[in-house]
C-alpha positions in Angstrom: 14.6 42.0 -46.9 13.8 39.7 -43.9 15.3 36.6 -45.5 17.7 35.9 -48.3 15.9 34.9 -51.6 16.2 31.3 -52.5 18.3 32.0 -55.6 20.9 33.6 -53.4 21.1 30.7 -51.0 21.7 28.4 -53.9 25.0 30.1 -54.6 27.2 27.9 -52.5 30.2 30.2 -52.2 28.2 33.2 -51.1 26.4 30.9 -48.6 29.6 29.7 -47.1 31.3 33.1 -47.0 28.3 34.6 -45.2 28.3 31.8 -42.6 32.0 32.3 -41.9 31.5 36.1 -41.6 28.7 35.7 -39.2 30.8 33.9 -36.7 31.5 37.5 -35.4 27.9 38.4 -34.8 26.9 36.4 -31.6 29.5 38.1 -29.3 28.6 41.5 -30.7 24.9 40.8 -30.0 25.6 39.7 -26.5 27.5 42.9 -25.7 24.4 44.9 -26.8 21.6 42.7 -25.4 23.2 40.4 -22.9 23.6 40.1 -19.2 25.4 36.9 -18.1 23.9 34.5 -15.6 26.6 32.2 -14.1 24.2 29.6 -12.7 23.3 28.1 -16.1 24.5 24.5 -16.6 25.3 23.0 -20.0 23.6 19.7 -20.6 24.0 17.4 -23.6 26.7 16.7 -26.2 29.1 19.2 -27.7 26.9 19.2 -30.8 23.4 19.1 -29.3 24.0 20.6 -25.8 22.4 23.7 -24.3 23.0 26.0 -21.3 19.8 25.9 -19.1 18.7 26.9 -15.6 18.6 23.4 -14.2 18.3 24.8 -10.7 15.0 26.3 -11.6 13.5 23.2 -13.3 11.9 20.3 -11.5 9.4 17.4 -12.0 6.5 19.9 -12.5 8.3 21.9 -15.1 6.9 22.0 -18.7 9.7 21.7 -21.3 9.3 21.8 -25.1 12.1 20.7 -27.3 11.6 21.6 -31.0 14.0 20.2 -33.5 15.2 16.8 -32.3 17.3 15.5 -35.2 19.4 12.5 -34.2 21.0 14.0 -31.1 18.8 13.6 -28.1 21.5 14.0 -25.5 20.2 17.3 -24.3 16.7 16.0 -23.7 18.0 12.9 -21.9 20.3 14.9 -19.7 17.5 17.3 -18.8 15.2 14.5 -17.8 17.9 12.9 -15.7 19.0 16.1 -14.1 15.7 17.7 -13.3 13.1 14.9 -13.4 10.9 16.9 -15.7 8.8 15.7 -18.7 10.1 16.9 -22.1 7.8 17.3 -25.1 9.8 16.8 -28.3 8.8 17.8 -31.8 10.3 17.0 -35.1 8.5 16.0 -38.4 11.5 14.8 -40.4 11.6 11.1 -41.2 15.1 10.5 -39.9 14.2 12.0 -36.6 11.0 10.0 -36.3 12.8 6.8 -37.0 15.6 7.7 -34.6 13.2 8.4 -31.7 11.3 5.2 -32.5 14.5 3.2 -32.3 15.4 4.9 -29.0 12.1 3.8 -27.5 12.4 0.3 -28.9 15.9 -0.1 -27.4 14.5 1.3 -24.1 17.2 4.0 -24.3 14.7 6.8 -23.8 12.8 7.6 -20.7 9.0 7.5 -20.7 9.3 11.1 -19.5 10.0 12.0 -23.1 6.9 12.6 -25.2 7.4 12.9 -28.9 5.1 14.3 -31.7 6.2 14.1 -35.3 5.2 17.7 -36.1 7.1 20.9 -36.8 6.4 24.3 -35.3 5.3 27.1 -37.7 2.7 30.0 -37.7 -0.2 27.9 -39.0 -1.6 24.4 -39.2 -0.7 22.8 -42.6 1.6 20.5 -44.5 4.8 22.4 -45.3 7.6 21.7 -47.8 10.9 21.0 -46.0 14.1 21.2 -48.1 16.9 18.7 -47.8 20.3 19.7 -46.4 23.3 20.0 -48.7 25.5 18.0 -46.3 26.5 14.6 -47.4 27.5 11.6 -45.3 25.2 12.4 -42.5 21.5 13.4 -42.2 21.8 17.1 -41.7 18.8 19.3 -41.1 15.8 20.0 -43.3 14.6 23.6 -43.6 11.3 25.1 -44.4 13.1 28.3 -45.6 15.6 26.3 -47.8 18.5 27.9 -46.0 21.0 25.7 -47.8 19.5 26.3 -51.3 18.8 22.7 -52.4 16.6 21.6 -55.2 12.8 21.3 -55.0 12.9 17.7 -56.0 14.8 16.9 -52.8 12.0 18.4 -50.5 9.5 16.5 -48.4 6.1 17.5 -47.1 5.6 17.4 -43.3 2.9 18.5 -40.8 3.4 21.7 -38.9 1.4 23.5 -36.2 1.3 26.7 -34.2 3.0 26.6 -30.8 -0.3 27.7 -29.2 -2.1 24.8 -30.9 0.4 22.3 -29.5 0.1 23.8 -26.0 -3.7 23.7 -26.2 -3.6 20.0 -27.3 -1.3 19.1 -24.4 -3.4 21.1 -21.9 -0.6 23.6 -21.1 -1.1 27.3 -20.4 2.6 28.1 -19.9 6.0 26.7 -20.8 8.9 26.8 -18.4 11.6 26.2 -21.1 11.3 26.2 -24.8 14.2 25.0 -26.9 14.1 25.6 -30.7 16.6 24.4 -33.2 14.3 24.5 -36.2 16.4 25.8 -39.1 15.0 29.3 -39.7 11.4 28.6 -38.6 12.2 30.1 -35.2 11.4 33.6 -36.5 7.8 32.6 -37.4 7.4 31.0 -33.9 8.8 34.0 -32.1 6.3 36.2 -34.0 3.5 34.1 -32.5 5.0 34.1 -29.0 5.3 37.9 -29.0 1.9 38.6 -30.6 0.0 36.2 -28.4 2.1 36.9 -25.3 2.6 33.2 -24.7 4.0 32.8 -21.1 7.5 31.2 -21.5 10.0 31.5 -18.7 13.1 30.5 -20.6 13.8 30.5 -24.4 16.7 28.6 -25.9 16.9 29.5 -29.6 19.4 28.6 -32.3 19.3 31.3 -34.9 20.2 29.4 -38.1 22.2 30.7 -41.0 22.3 32.1 -43.5 19.7 34.7 -42.5 20.4 38.5 -42.8 22.0 39.6 -39.5 19.7 42.5 -39.4 16.7 40.1 -39.2 18.3 38.4 -36.2 19.2 41.8 -34.6 15.7 43.1 -34.9 14.3 39.9 -33.4 16.7 40.2 -30.4 15.5 43.8 -29.9 11.8 42.7 -30.1 12.5 40.0 -27.5 14.3 42.5 -25.3 11.3 44.9 -25.5 9.0 42.1 -24.5 11.0 41.4 -21.4 13.3 38.6 -22.5 16.9 39.2 -21.2 19.7 37.5 -23.2 21.8 35.8 -20.7 24.0 33.3 -22.6 25.4 32.9 -26.2 27.0 29.7 -27.2 27.9 30.0 -30.9 24.4 30.7 -32.4 22.6 29.2 -29.5 20.9 32.1 -27.6 19.4 31.7 -24.1 16.8 34.2 -22.8 15.1 34.7 -19.4 11.7 36.3 -19.3 11.8 39.0 -16.6 8.1 39.4 -16.7 7.5 36.0 -15.2 8.5 35.2 -11.7 10.2 31.8 -11.1 8.1 29.6 -9.0 9.3 26.1 -9.9 12.7 24.9 -8.5 14.4 21.5 -8.7 14.0 19.3 -5.7 
């Protein structure tokens, strides 16, 4: 079983208990797969921030940020710190409206390029399920990780990572950040199968997903040359040892 069945994720108590139990897994995974890199710098808010190799990124770096939500502090900080262009992706209506407001208020740099599309393993319109959280927007999930009702879902456009790269004229990515509510496993499959050249991967492994699914994915990434170098809660940062670093910040 790669993912929990939808009927199981709809049992609220089991869902919560599994999430609490899995607080223990990230440090265990790091002990097995990780090798710390002290030079990483955390950029962004407490909620939306990430550890990144800011010393290796510069104006010519290609950065993809998948899963924007309504916290764009990481993307803003990365642009300010490294002078790079950030390509943001999120198909959910709340995020699209939020980014539009940011541009309208001139609170977002023209170095930020936004496309209202999600990442997946094919080009289609996909059903995204609403979050259970109330009082704030929360995050929609293609895998219905929170077990909400079908009537609360929305249909949004999704594309392959390779398709988005081709459309933007990119043959490599210097840093790819993914906070895409379970869809990261589909995208990782394409990255590994197509051997897409990515120097740094920042991935949030969303819950609840069976820990063995995440564990197998970490092993596959390791076998492909990705060294786990930082774990911040369920945010995992990998460096691709098969690619030499040629771009540094001025």
